[in-house]
C-alpha positions as CSV (number, residue, x, y, z in Angstrom):
1,M,140.5,60.0,49.3
2,C,137.4,58.2,51.0
3,G,133.8,59.8,50.4
4,R,131.2,56.8,51.2
5,T,131.3,53.5,52.7
6,C,128.8,50.2,52.4
7,L,128.5,47.8,55.6
8,T,124.9,46.4,55.6
9,L,125.9,43.6,58.0
10,S,123.8,44.3,61.6
11,P,125.7,45.0,64.9
12,E,126.2,41.7,65.8
13,G,126.8,40.8,62.3
14,V,129.9,43.6,62.1
15,C,131.1,41.7,65.6
16,R,131.0,38.1,63.7
17,A,132.9,39.9,60.9
18,C,135.7,41.2,63.3
19,R,136.3,38.3,65.0
20,Y,140.0,38.5,65.7
21,A,143.2,36.2,67.5
22,P,143.8,37.0,70.7
23,K,147.7,38.4,71.9
24,G,149.6,36.3,71.1
25,G,148.0,34.3,68.7
26,K,146.8,31.0,70.9
27,G,143.6,30.2,71.6
28,A,140.0,30.5,69.9
29,K,139.2,33.7,68.2
30,Q,137.7,36.4,70.1
31,Q,134.6,38.5,69.4
32,P,134.7,42.6,69.9
33,L,131.6,43.4,72.2
34,W,129.5,46.2,71.1
35,R,129.4,49.5,72.6
36,S,126.7,51.5,72.3
37,E,127.3,55.0,73.6
38,Y,124.1,57.9,73.5
39,N,125.4,60.2,71.0
40,Q,122.9,62.0,70.5
41,G,120.5,60.2,69.4
42,K,122.1,59.1,66.6
43,A,122.5,55.2,65.4
44,Y,124.2,53.2,63.3
45,S,122.2,51.5,60.6
46,P,123.2,49.3,57.8
47,S,123.6,51.2,54.7
48,Y,124.7,50.2,51.1
49,N,126.2,54.4,50.8
50,I,127.0,55.3,53.6
51,A,128.2,59.5,54.2
52,P,129.7,61.9,56.5
53,T,127.8,62.4,59.4
54,D,126.7,58.9,59.5
55,M,127.0,56.4,62.3
56,T,129.8,53.4,61.7
57,P,131.2,51.1,63.7
58,V,135.1,51.6,64.7
59,L,137.4,49.4,66.1
60,V,138.5,50.7,69.6
61,S,141.0,48.9,72.2
62,Q,138.6,48.7,75.2
63,Q,141.6,50.4,77.8
64,H,140.1,53.6,76.0
65,F,136.9,52.9,78.3
66,E,139.0,50.5,81.2
67,E,142.2,51.7,82.4
68,D,142.9,47.4,83.6
69,A,141.6,46.0,80.7
70,A,143.7,43.6,79.0
71,A,145.9,44.6,76.4
72,G,144.9,44.1,72.8
73,V,141.4,43.4,73.7
74,R,138.9,45.2,71.4
75,V,135.4,46.8,71.4
76,L,133.1,48.5,68.6
77,V,131.7,51.6,68.7
78,P,129.2,53.4,66.6
79,M,130.5,56.8,65.8
80,M,130.0,59.7,63.5
81,W,132.1,60.5,60.2
82,G,133.1,63.4,60.5
83,I,135.2,64.5,63.2
84,V,133.9,67.1,65.8
85,P,136.9,68.9,67.8
86,F,136.7,68.8,71.1
87,W,137.0,72.2,72.0
88,H,133.9,73.5,69.4
89,K,131.5,75.6,70.6
90,G,127.6,75.2,69.5
91,E,125.8,72.7,68.7
92,Y,128.0,69.3,67.3
93,N,126.9,70.0,63.5
94,T,127.8,73.7,63.0
95,H,131.5,74.0,63.4
96,G,131.3,74.1,59.3
97,L,134.6,71.9,58.8
98,T,135.3,68.9,56.8
99,T,136.8,66.4,58.4
100,N,135.5,63.5,57.1
101,N,139.0,62.7,55.8
102,C,142.7,63.4,57.2
103,R,145.5,64.4,55.2
104,L,148.6,61.7,56.7
105,E,151.1,65.1,55.6
106,S,149.4,67.4,58.1
107,L,148.6,64.7,60.6
108,M,151.1,65.9,63.2
109,T,150.5,69.9,62.6
110,S,146.7,69.8,62.6
111,K,144.4,71.7,65.0
112,L,142.1,69.2,64.5
113,Y,143.9,66.2,64.6
114,K,147.1,66.1,66.7
115,R,146.1,66.1,69.7
116,S,144.0,63.0,68.7
117,F,146.1,61.4,67.4
118,T,149.3,61.9,70.2
119,S,146.9,61.1,72.6
120,G,146.5,57.4,71.6
121,Q,142.6,58.4,69.9
122,R,143.4,55.7,67.1
123,C,140.6,53.5,65.7
124,V,140.2,50.9,62.4
125,I,136.8,51.8,60.4
126,V,135.4,48.5,59.3
127,C,133.4,48.2,56.0
128,E,132.1,46.2,53.1
129,G,134.2,48.7,50.4
130,F,133.9,51.9,49.8
131,Y,133.5,54.2,46.4
132,E,135.4,56.4,44.6
133,W,135.1,58.3,41.7
134,Q,138.1,58.8,38.4
135,T,139.1,62.6,38.8
136,T,141.8,61.6,36.8
137,K,139.7,62.0,33.4
138,K,138.3,65.9,32.4
139,A,134.3,65.2,33.0
140,R,131.5,66.7,35.2
141,S,131.1,65.2,38.3
142,S,128.0,64.2,38.2
143,E,129.2,61.6,34.7
144,R,132.6,60.6,36.6
145,D,132.5,56.8,36.8
146,V,132.5,55.4,39.7
147,F,134.3,52.6,41.4
148,F,133.4,49.7,44.6
149,I,136.7,49.4,46.4
150,H,137.1,46.5,48.8
151,S,139.8,43.7,50.1
152,P,139.9,40.8,47.7
153,Q,138.1,37.5,48.7
154,A,138.1,34.2,48.9
155,E,136.9,31.8,46.4
156,G,133.4,31.7,46.4
157,V,133.2,35.0,48.3
158,K,131.8,37.5,46.3
159,I,131.4,40.8,48.3
160,E,128.2,42.7,46.0
161,D,126.7,39.6,47.1
162,K,125.2,39.1,50.6
163,S,123.7,35.1,49.4
164,T,127.4,34.1,49.0
165,W,129.2,34.4,52.7
166,E,128.2,34.9,56.1
167,P,130.2,37.0,58.3
168,E,132.5,34.7,59.7
169,Q,133.5,34.6,55.9
170,V,133.9,38.1,54.9
171,D,137.4,40.1,54.8
172,L,136.3,43.4,55.4
173,L,138.0,46.2,54.3
174,K,139.8,48.1,57.4
175,M,140.7,51.5,57.4
176,A,143.4,54.1,59.8
177,G,141.7,56.5,61.7
178,I,141.9,58.6,64.7
179,Y,138.7,60.2,66.3
180,D,137.2,63.0,69.1
181,V,134.9,62.5,71.9
182,W,132.8,66.1,71.9
183,S,130.6,66.9,74.9
184,S,127.9,69.6,74.9
185,N,127.0,72.0,76.5
186,S,124.5,69.5,78.9
187,G,127.0,67.1,78.6
188,D,126.0,64.7,76.7
189,T,129.1,63.5,74.5
190,L,129.8,62.4,70.7
191,F,131.9,59.8,69.4
192,S,133.0,61.2,65.8
193,Y,136.0,59.7,63.4
194,T,138.1,60.5,60.4
195,V,140.2,58.3,58.0
196,I,143.3,59.2,57.4
197,T,144.8,59.3,53.6
198,F,147.5,59.7,51.6
199,Q,148.7,59.8,47.9
200,S,147.5,56.9,46.5
201,N,150.2,54.0,44.5
202,E,150.3,53.0,41.0
203,K,146.9,50.0,42.3
204,L,145.0,53.3,42.7
205,S,146.6,56.5,41.2
206,W,144.7,56.1,37.4
207,M,141.5,56.2,39.2
208,H,142.2,58.8,42.2
209,D,145.4,60.7,43.5
210,R,144.2,60.1,47.1
211,M,143.3,56.5,48.8
212,P,142.7,56.1,52.4
213,A,145.2,54.1,54.9
214,I,144.5,50.8,55.0
215,L,145.9,48.3,57.4
216,D,146.4,45.0,55.1
217,S,146.7,42.4,58.0
218,E,145.8,41.6,61.2
219,E,149.1,42.4,62.8
220,K,148.9,46.1,61.9
221,V,145.0,46.0,62.7
222,A,146.6,45.2,66.3
223,D,149.2,47.6,66.5
224,W,147.1,50.6,65.5
225,L,144.8,50.0,68.1
226,D,147.3,48.9,70.9
227,F,148.1,52.9,71.7
228,K,150.2,51.7,75.1
229,R,152.6,49.5,73.3
230,V,153.1,51.4,70.2
231,G,153.6,55.2,70.2
232,P,153.0,57.7,67.8
233,E,156.3,57.4,65.8
234,D,156.1,53.8,65.1
235,A,152.0,54.3,64.5
236,L,152.9,56.4,61.5
237,K,155.3,53.3,59.9
238,L,151.8,51.2,59.6
239,L,150.7,53.1,56.7
240,K,152.2,52.7,53.8
241,P,149.9,52.5,50.3
242,T,148.2,48.9,50.3
243,E,148.4,46.0,47.2
244,K,145.8,44.1,48.7
245,I,142.9,46.1,47.4
246,T,140.5,45.2,44.4
247,W,137.7,46.6,42.7
248,H,134.9,47.2,39.9
249,Q,132.7,49.8,38.2
250,V,129.6,50.6,39.5
251,S,126.1,52.5,38.7
252,K,125.9,56.0,39.1
253,Y,122.7,55.2,40.8
254,V,125.0,55.5,44.1
255,N,125.8,59.5,43.5
256,S,122.9,60.2,45.3
257,S,123.5,59.3,49.0
258,R,120.1,59.2,49.5
259,N,119.9,56.0,47.7
260,K,121.1,53.1,50.2
261,G,119.9,50.4,48.4
262,E,121.8,47.0,47.0
263,E,122.2,49.0,43.2
264,C,124.9,50.3,44.8
265,N,127.5,48.2,44.9
266,K,126.0,46.1,42.0
267,P,128.8,45.5,38.9
268,I,127.6,47.2,36.2
269,K,126.0,45.2,33.2
270,E,127.2,45.2,29.8
271,E,124.9,46.8,28.1
272,R,123.2,44.8,25.0
273,K,121.5,46.4,22.4
274,S,117.8,44.8,21.9
275,P,117.6,42.1,19.7
276,I,113.8,43.6,18.7
277,K,114.9,47.0,18.1
278,S,118.0,45.2,15.8
279,K,115.9,43.6,13.3
280,M,113.8,46.6,13.1
281,M,116.6,48.9,12.3
282,Q,117.7,46.1,9.6
283,S,114.5,46.1,8.2
284,W,113.9,49.4,7.4
285,L,117.2,50.0,6.0
286,G,116.6,47.1,3.7
287,K,113.6,49.1,2.9
288,S,115.2,52.4,2.0
289,Q,118.1,51.2,0.4
290,K,115.4,49.8,-2.6
291,I,114.1,53.3,-3.0
292,K,115.1,55.1,-5.8
293,S,114.9,59.0,-6.8
294,P,112.6,60.7,-10.0
295,K,115.9,61.6,-11.2
296,E,117.3,58.0,-10.7
297,E,114.7,56.2,-12.1
298,E,114.3,58.7,-15.0
299,S,118.5,57.7,-15.7
300,D,119.1,54.8,-17.3
301,S,122.7,56.4,-19.2
302,G,124.9,53.9,-16.8
303,S,126.1,56.4,-15.3
304,E,127.0,56.1,-11.4
305,A,123.5,57.0,-9.9
306,K,123.7,59.3,-6.7
307,K,121.9,57.6,-3.5
308,P,119.0,59.7,-1.1
309,K,120.1,60.6,1.2
310,L,118.7,58.9,4.3
311,E,116.9,60.3,7.4
312,A,116.2,58.2,10.2
313,P,113.2,58.4,11.6
314,E,111.8,59.9,14.9
């Protein structure tokens, strides 16, 4: 499952972080172009806590927009998270469907997703990482432990600390998805996407039974995007659970999608007892142990005295 992501880079920064080798692997790396669409007035906004219905940049082949574009050329397009199917009638936000994730097992039979997939509308969702709540332990949803999952980084790069990296240095997480294009009655368009998920492998099954389809190599990203060269059947073979992920536990501050600050993806620090409180408690315990009850003071027969009950201060 994937219900929240993190991407704090500006459009220019995302383009720099998504540089890729040209087809054939020779020559300097290319930078995808940023293509802004109207999208019902919605725009991408960098955030530590991106939720469904927010806009995020996704990679697609330029051939979706220009048929004569060279193979392998990529563009970044801001799209809304949560597919609005092309056949929906009414306003874009009134279909009442939950479409932020698409189960791989039903991809080829789904009325919502099959057409997009078989027509080559494949995309790659880029992010610094995603959040996952541990559902394998019995706990109320508000009390579940939450983790930030991301790609392993080069030495010295801490994904949760932007002061340690530049866009060209960070390894963004890349998730396989599909997108659709919806048009309103007035002819305005909206690009929207869904993240493909499947059964978790041993790497994450202790946390959650579902995980997003992560494309963990440049070759897989290139093949997923190249819908003209790689057909649907071969594209499905690219979707395998990855081992190239890591994580750390974060605060439940991220539980609310309204919380967008940098506290969201920071590792939880170990709680330490205040030394002042600890000394006060030790002092109080020392004094209380010296107190004797009236009966104990009267008794000096050598028999074991009963200790008074101590009550914690309010």
